[in-house]
GUSE-273737 format. One line per 2 residues: for each residue z negated, x negated, y negated of C-alpha. Coordinates in steps of 0.5 Angstrom, whole numbers, plus 500, padded with zeros to 3 digits. Layout:
N
Z/X/Y  ...;
END
This chain:
394
452/931/724  454/937/728;
449/943/727  448/944/734;
447/937/736  442/937/730;
438/943/733  438/940/740;
435/933/737  429/938/734;
428/942/740  428/936/744;
423/932/740  418/938/740;
419/938/748  417/931/748;
411/931/743  408/938/745;
409/939/752  411/933/756;
407/927/753  401/932/752;
401/934/759  400/926/761;
395/924/756  391/930/757;
391/932/765  393/925/768;
388/920/765  383/918/771;
377/916/767  373/914/773;
377/910/777  382/907/771;
389/909/769  392/915/771;
391/920/777  396/919/783;
398/927/784  398/934/781;
401/939/785  406/944/783;
401/949/783  397/945/778;
392/943/783  389/936/781;
389/931/787  384/926/784;
384/922/791  391/921/791;
394/914/792  397/911/786;
405/909/786  408/903/783;
414/907/780  409/913/777;
405/907/773  411/903/771;
415/910/769  408/912/765;
408/905/761  415/906/760;
415/913/757  409/912/752;
412/905/750  418/908/748;
415/914/745  411/909/741;
417/905/739  420/911/736;
414/916/734  409/911/732;
403/916/734  397/912/736;
396/916/742  402/914/745;
400/906/744  393/908/747;
396/911/753  402/905/754;
396/900/753  392/904/758;
398/904/763  399/896/762;
392/894/763  391/898/770;
398/895/772  396/888/771;
389/889/774  391/893/780;
399/893/782  401/885/781;
400/881/787  396/875/785;
398/871/792  405/872/793;
408/875/786  411/881/785;
408/888/785  405/893/790;
408/899/792  402/903/792;
395/903/791  389/907/793;
386/912/788  380/906/787;
386/901/785  386/897/792;
392/895/795  395/900/800;
402/899/802  404/892/799;
411/892/801  416/889/795;
421/894/794  426/891/789;
427/898/786  420/898/784;
420/891/781  426/893/777;
422/899/774  416/894/772;
421/890/768  424/896/764;
417/898/763  414/891/760;
420/890/756  419/897/753;
412/895/751  414/889/748;
419/892/744  414/897/742;
408/893/740  411/885/740;
406/883/745  409/877/748;
405/877/754  409/883/756;
416/880/755  413/874/759;
411/879/765  418/882/765;
422/875/765  418/873/771;
419/879/775  427/878/773;
426/871/776  423/873/782;
428/878/783  434/873/783;
430/868/787  428/873/792;
433/879/793  440/876/790;
445/875/796  448/869/794;
454/870/799  456/877/799;
453/879/792  448/884/790;
441/885/791  437/887/798;
432/892/798  425/891/800;
421/885/803  414/885/806;
408/882/802  410/875/803;
417/876/802  420/877/809;
426/882/809  424/888/812;
427/892/818  425/899/814;
429/898/807  428/905/805;
426/908/798  424/914/801;
425/918/808  431/922/806;
435/915/805  439/911/809;
436/905/812  441/900/809;
441/893/806  444/895/799;
444/901/795  447/904/789;
440/907/787  436/900/787;
443/897/783  443/902/778;
435/901/776  436/893/776;
442/894/771  438/899/767;
432/894/767  436/888/766;
440/892/760  433/893/757;
431/886/758  437/883/755;
436/887/748  430/882/747;
432/876/751  439/873/750;
438/869/756  445/866/759;
443/867/766  441/874/764;
447/875/761  451/873/767;
447/877/772  448/883/767;
455/883/767  455/882/775;
452/888/776  456/892/771;
462/889/775  459/891/782;
459/898/780  466/898/777;
469/895/783  464/896/789;
459/902/788  464/907/784;
469/910/789  476/909/786;
479/915/790  473/920/787;
470/916/782  463/919/785;
458/913/786  458/911/794;
450/911/795  449/906/801;
452/900/804  451/894/809;
451/887/807  458/887/807;
459/892/802  462/897/807;
460/904/805  455/908/809;
454/914/806  458/921/805;
453/924/800  455/925/793;
449/925/788  451/929/782;
445/927/778  446/919/780;
453/920/778  452/923/771;
446/918/770  450/912/772;
456/914/767  451/913/761;
447/907/764  453/903/765;
456/904/758  449/902/755;
449/896/759  456/894/757;
454/896/750  448/891/750;
452/886/753  457/886/747;
463/884/751  468/889/747;
474/888/752  469/889/758;
466/895/754  473/898/753;
474/898/760  468/900/763;
468/906/758  474/909/761;
471/909/768  464/912/765;
468/918/763  471/918/770;
465/918/773  462/924/768;
468/928/770  467/927/777;
460/929/776  462/936/773;
464/938/780  456/940/781;
456/944/774  455/951/775;
456/957/771  449/958/768;
450/951/765  446/947/770;
448/941/775  446/942/783;
443/937/787  448/934/792;
454/935/797  454/932/804;
460/933/809  461/940/806;
454/942/805  452/944/798;
445/943/796  444/948/790;
437/946/788  437/945/781;
432/939/780  429/937/774;
431/930/773  439/931/775;
439/936/769  435/932/764;
440/926/766  446/932/765;
444/933/758  444/925/756;
450/924/760  455/929/757;
452/928/750  454/920/752;
461/923/754  462/927/748;
460/921/743  465/917/747;
471/922/747  470/926/741;
471/932/745  467/938/744;
467/941/751  462/935/753;
457/937/747  458/944/750;
456/942/757  450/938/754;
447/944/750  448/948/756;
445/944/761  439/944/756;
439/951/755  438/952/763;
432/947/763  429/951/757;
430/957/760  428/955/768;
425/948/769  420/948/763;
413/950/766  411/954/759;
404/956/762  401/950/765;
406/944/762  411/939/764;
417/941/768  418/944/775;
420/940/781  426/944/782;
429/951/782  433/954/788;
440/958/787  436/965/787;
431/962/781  425/961/785;
421/955/783  420/950/789;
412/951/790  412/944/794;
415/940/789  409/936/785;
408/937/778  406/929/777;
406/925/783  410/919/786;
417/921/784  415/926/779;
414/922/773  415/922/765;
421/918/765  427/923/766;
425/928/762  422/924/756;
428/919/756  432/925/755;
428/927/749  428/920/746;
435/918/748  438/924/744;
433/923/738  435/916/737;
443/918/737  447/919/731;
END
């Protein structure tokens, strides 16, 4: 193995086990109310009564399950089981099925909408818990959520998945994941994480319907979501798949470049895989438009305006996506991009004083003080997954 890659693997293992996971297991456990706290601000201040997000809790479950799968540290199993038990007791809707968007710090439902993005993350997380522990109940939960998404969200007429529903599964007027998103019925982001979830589930459950749905999702990306002129991802669509956004998201580009490849590889159709891998390289090449001389990836471009902030998750995905492109092509320039991205993270985004990573760094090197250290969207997922992905690759 390349000596630089060996060193990268060693450094990322140390980052995972000495910084990222200890932050979550030591600072985020909510002893009084169960589970994990909902927020720590960028300055390290704990918000003990913050609402608890479904995304955050699903990602905690995935991260500790995946870490236990690789490292067999009993503490990681304890954390994964803690997350699973809390999720089952508080996030699942006993009347209408699916999971709530947010609950209070005490575990009571706050926002009961059924965002399909969130349901997909619970499939991803419970599948990983099954892979790590062999707990059949986790696999059954993931399968039930898969069937629910197919029943409730799949568009049988025009293909794809609708975004968001009320507690009793009525399509919402406001479908957005967050305030910065366009209010459209179909999005790249939700489809990417359904793809990710179904890929993980297919690893352990070789169901014919799931295989067909996974193949369909791969083709949705290659035929509808990947812009055939630029090879960036289009982000927002109406129900007829007309593009409704001009934003280029470099982080999603590079993330998709390896997740689509992974999905096709797990599916196991070699002809499809060969076609997909060509597209994945083109997506990675498009993402390189966001690379900076310091090795980092900037956030996004919209109508000529470049948002030059260096976000934690964008650069974590850069490390994996560029490494994946190296493995597909053998071109060492891709490996250099991955290593340079990690060097930027190491020198700038990791908080060596208070643990975890900063939300983002501005172009002049200033830390974004408004971004959470842990919160609804700041979770041990992109950075822990970066470490785990690199650690397990040959």
